[in-house]
N, C-alpha and C positions, 0 to 999 in steps of 0.2 A: 830530958834529951841529952845523953852525953855523946862526946866526940873524941876520938884519938887523931891527933894532929899528924901531919905529913912530916916525914924527917927530911933530910937534904933531897932536893929534886934532882932528878938526873936529866942531863940535857938531852934534847931530841935525837941528836946525832949519836950520842952515846947509847941510848936506849935501843935504837935500830942495830948499831954495832954489836951490841951483847947479844941480841936476839939472833942475828946472822951468825955470830961466833958458837951459838948453841944449837943451831939447826944441823940435823943429821938428813941428807938428803935420802929419799925413799929407796930401799934396797929390793923391796918386792918386786917379782917379775911374773908376768902373766903373759900368755899366749892369745892373740885376737886376730880376727880376721883382717885380710888386708884391706878391705873396704873401709874398716873401722879405724885404720891406724892413722889418718890423717890428724896432725896436731898431738900425736903422742911422741914419747922419747924412746928410742931404740935402745934396748938392753944388751943386745947383742950385733955382732957386724953381720951384714947380709950381703953374701956373694952370688952372682948370677948362676942359676941352676942350669942354663942353656944359653945358647948365642940369641940374640936378637937383632935383626930378624935372624928365623932360624934357617932361610933359605934366600936364594937371590930373588927380589921381587921387583915389581914395577913401581916407579915413584910417580907415573902419571897414567891416565888413559891414553891409549894408542895402539901401536902394532909394534910386536917384537919382532926384530929383523937381524939378519947377519950383516953387519956393519959393512964387511967386503962386498956385499952385493949392490950397496948403493956408493961405493967409493967414486965411481964416474959420473953420478947423478948431478944433472944441471938443468936449469929452467928450459934449455934449449934442446937437450936430450936427455929427458926424464928416463927413469928406471921402472919398469913395470913388475910387480910382485904378486904371486898369486895367494889369495887369502885360503889357507888351509884349515882354520878353526878358530876357536875363541877360548879366552881363558877368563873365569871369573875369580874373585879373591879366594872363594872356597873351592874352586875346581881346577886342578892343573891340567895342562894340555897332555894327552897320554903318549904323543908321539914326539918325533924329532924336526926341527925347522931345517929344511934342506936347502939348496941353492935355488935362487929365484922364489922363495916362499917368505909369507909373513903370517902372523897369527894375531888377531885382535886381543887386546888385554886390558883389563880393569886395573885400576890402581889398586897395589896390594898384591895383585896375582904373581904366582911363581912364574919365574922366567922359563920358558921351555927349552929343552936340551936343544942346542946347536944356535940359539939366538944369543947374541951379545950387546944388543941396543934396543931402545925403545924410541919410536918417532911419534910425536903426539898427533891426534887426529887432525889438528888444524893445519899440519904442514905438509898434509897428503891429500891426494884426491882419489875418493872411490869411484871406480867404474865397474859396476857389477860385482863379480868375484875377484877383481883385481884392485890393487892401488898403485897409484904413480907418485914417486918421489922424485923430486926436483932439485935436491941438495943431498950431498954426503951426510951421513950419520955418524957420529963419533963412537967408536967403541967403548962400551960402558955407559952410553948417555941415558940418564934418567933410570938408571938400575941402582937400587939399594942392595948391596952385596950382603950376603950372610954374615952376621957379626958386626955389620957396619955401625949399628949404634953401640953395641958393646958385646964382646966375645963371652963365652962362659967362663967363669971364674972371676969376672971383674967385680971389684968391690963396688958395690952399690951404696950401701949405708954404713957410716960408723957407728960405734958404741957412743951412746950419748947425744946422737943427733935428732935433733927435732925433725919429725916426718912431715914434709910438705907434699903437695899434691904430685910435684914432678918425681920425688922419691917413691912414693907409693905407686905411682903408675909404672916406674921402671921394674918395681918389685913383682907387680901383677904381669908385666909383660913377658916375664921369663918363667911364669907358672908357678910361682910361689903363691899359696893361698894363705899362710899364717905368718904372722911377725911376733917375735918375743919383745915386749915394751915394758917400761917400768909402770908399776901400778900407780895409779892417782893417789893422792894422799886423803886420807878419811879425816874430816874435819868436823868435830862435834861442837854444836852451838847450845849453850846452857844459859837462857835467860832466867834472872831471878828478881823476885819483887811481888809483894802481897797484892798489888794493884793491877797485876797484868792478867789479861784474859786473852785466850786464842781468838783470832778474828772467826767471826760466825757465832761467839757465844753471846749470851745476854749480859749486858753490862748492869752493874749496881752503881750507886752515887759512889765516885771515888776511883772507879776502876778505869782502866783504859786498854785499848786493844795492843798487843804485843807486836811491835812491827820489825824489831831487828832480827828476829828469826829469819824473817822472809828475806829481808834486805842482805843480811850476811850470807844466806845460802846463795842468793843471786850472785854475790860478790866472789864466793868461794868457787861456784861453778864455772864464772868466767874467767878464774885465775887458774885453772887446771887442777881444783880439788873436787872432792865428792863431798857435799854438805850433809850432814846428820844433825838436822835440828831436833831439840827436845822441847818438851812441854815447859812452860814456865814453872820454877820451882820458888815456893814461898820463902819470905825471910825468915827461915829456921836454920840455924848454923848445921844441926846434924843432917837435916834432909839435904841441905846444899852440899855440904861435903860428901855425903854419900853418892849424890848425883855426879860430882866431879870425879869422885873415884871410879865410878862405873864408866864414865866417859874416857878417862885415861887408859883404861883396860883395852879399849877397842878402837882407838883413834890415833892419828898421827900428830894431831894439833886439836887443843881445846880451847874454844873462846868462850867466857863467861861474860855476860853482859849485865850491868848493875851491880852495885852493892860493892864498888870498888873504891869508894871515897872513904871518908873518915866519920861518917855518921854512926848512931848507934846500932842501925841496922845494916850497916855496911860491913859484912862479914869475910869477905874475900881477903883482906889483908892479915887476918888472923887466922884463916883455914891455908892459904897458900905456904906458908913455911912448914906446915905440917905434912904437905904432900910432896915438897921438894926443894930445891934450892932457890931463895927468893934471887932474882935478878935486879929488880928494882921496884920501887912503890912511890909513884908521883913522877911525872914528866913536866919539865919546864916548857911547856907547849901549850897554845890556847887555839881552838878548843881541844880537850882531850887530857888535861892535867891528871885527873883521877884515873891513872892506868899503871896496873901492875904486871908482872911476869915472873914465872918460875919454871925451871927445869926440872923436870920429873923424870929422872934416868933419861929415856931417849926421847921423851915427848915434852913439846913445849905447852905451858899453859898460861893463857893470858885473860887478865881482866879487863875488860873495856869498859868506858862509861856508858850509862844506861840511855843518855840523850841520843836520839837517833842520828844528829849531824856530827857530833863529837865522836861516836862509835864508827861511823862511816868514813870520816876524815882520818882517823887513827888507822883504819883498815887500807887507806891509799898510801899514806907516807911512810908507814911502819910496818904493816903486816903484809903489804903484797910483795915486796922483795923476799920475805921470809916464806910465803906460800911457793913463790917461784923457785927458790932454791930448794924446798923441800920436795916440789914436783920434778926438779931437775931441769926447769926451763930456763933458757937464756935471758940475761939482763934483768933489771928491775921492775920491769912492766911499764916503763915510761921513757920518753925521749925528752931530754932537755932541749929548749931553744929560749930565744929571747923575743920577747913580745912587748907591745905597746899598751899601757894601762889606758881602759876608758871608763868612764862613769866617775863615781865619787872616790876620793882620796883613800888609800888603805892606811889605818894606823897602826904601828907595831906596838908591843907591850913591853915596857922595861922589865928586864929579867926573864923574858918568855920569848920563845920563837912564836910565831904567829901563822897558822896554815890558812890560806885563803883559797877556796874554792873558785875556779874561773872557767868562763865560757870562751873558749878560743876560737876565733873566726879570722882567718888569714894570718896577719901579724898583729891582730888586735886582741884584747883579753879584757872580759868584763866581770868583775866579782859577782858571784851569785849568793853569798852568805847573807843570811836571814835571822840567824840565831841558832845556838847549840841544840835546842829542842825542837827546830822546825825541820823536818825531813825534806822539805822542799828546797831547803838551801841548796842541796846538790843537784836539783833538777836542772838538767842542760848543761851541768859542768863537765869539762872533757879534760880539765888539768887543774893543777894547784900550784901555789907559790908558797915557799916557806921564807917568811920575813924574819930575819935575825933580831935578836932583842935589840930595843933601842926606843928612840923619842921622835925620830924624824919619820913624818908621813909621806907615803909614796903618792905624789900627786898625778892627777890625770895628765896622761900624756908621757909619763915616766916609763923608762925601758926597765924590764925586770925579767928575770929568769924564771920560766914556768916549766914544770914537769908534766908534759902532755901525756896521758894516758894511751896506751896501746889498745887498740880495739880487742874485745868488744866494749871495754869499760869506758874507752874515750869516744865511743860512738855518741854523736849527739841527739838529744831527743827530737822527734819529728814534731811538727807543728808548733 
């Protein structure tokens, strides 16, 4: 069994920096229904097609009145008004409110002509076909004027803005039914290894079920991308290179898992330079040392370790910011905060940064790492810490900086 050794290892920070410098954010644009636009990034500015509300409307259930009719109303000398009709949100009053008249009106109903205020039901007394007011009503009371929310032509969304519920609601409120957004990045996932079989297949001795496809697909989908998992490719350099070339033609990012180290059957270090410009091979980080990357024109190609935890940890600290920049999403995908270490001490590695998955509860953080081949190492982890190279152990009770993952990646497991 032969091996080709790593060259000079790249620091974790330098590796992430090179990847981010090589990323080209998605330029493709698609038109989608406004109800589907939440969480997408606007590719064009959106201006209000009409004023909202489009007419003067009631802000409360009550009676539409003329404020001057109630100008002299007091508890001792109430003013009586004749109820001449009613208004629901979908049906305006056909006439005009005259002197000494009132119209019952529901919230959202169009203010009848002649009325300039609304008095709520609780403040009047109904006596048959009349109502009695025992206080004045201010002109404009409880009325939302046409364009009070925003007038026609108002800028509702900026290009590059992440569309949240309020923005989507404003777009829909003025009648716009479609929005132009940036496409989600397509991420191909290419696992390789003779021993890998898809879940559901029958295993023979020495074979295992391939899990990185499913795990990375879930990670990509939660990070704003569209996963395109492929069947495991055997340890055949020609077949593997062909699969990677096919993936590069139809994807914005390609993730290859396994075959990234220095063993005889680790073919990625020899294939990547044929496909593009090699950015690095080998990162001074644990877990995750056997990681490599290449820039293939406008597409990034990453080779990740086959061990599930090493693979997923690299996705968190290194690939997540890349995915978000590719998808034009703001921020790296986490928030840094200081936490207190609980449980066993954490030992850094001389010459290597050490990534530690953490379960953060309040201000406390508990390491969850069980081994680079144990996928359960990340079960319940909502954050990670990057310990710098060194020899000093982080003892229980120590304060350290943790990167708390944004939801849904940072959502703790139930149970």
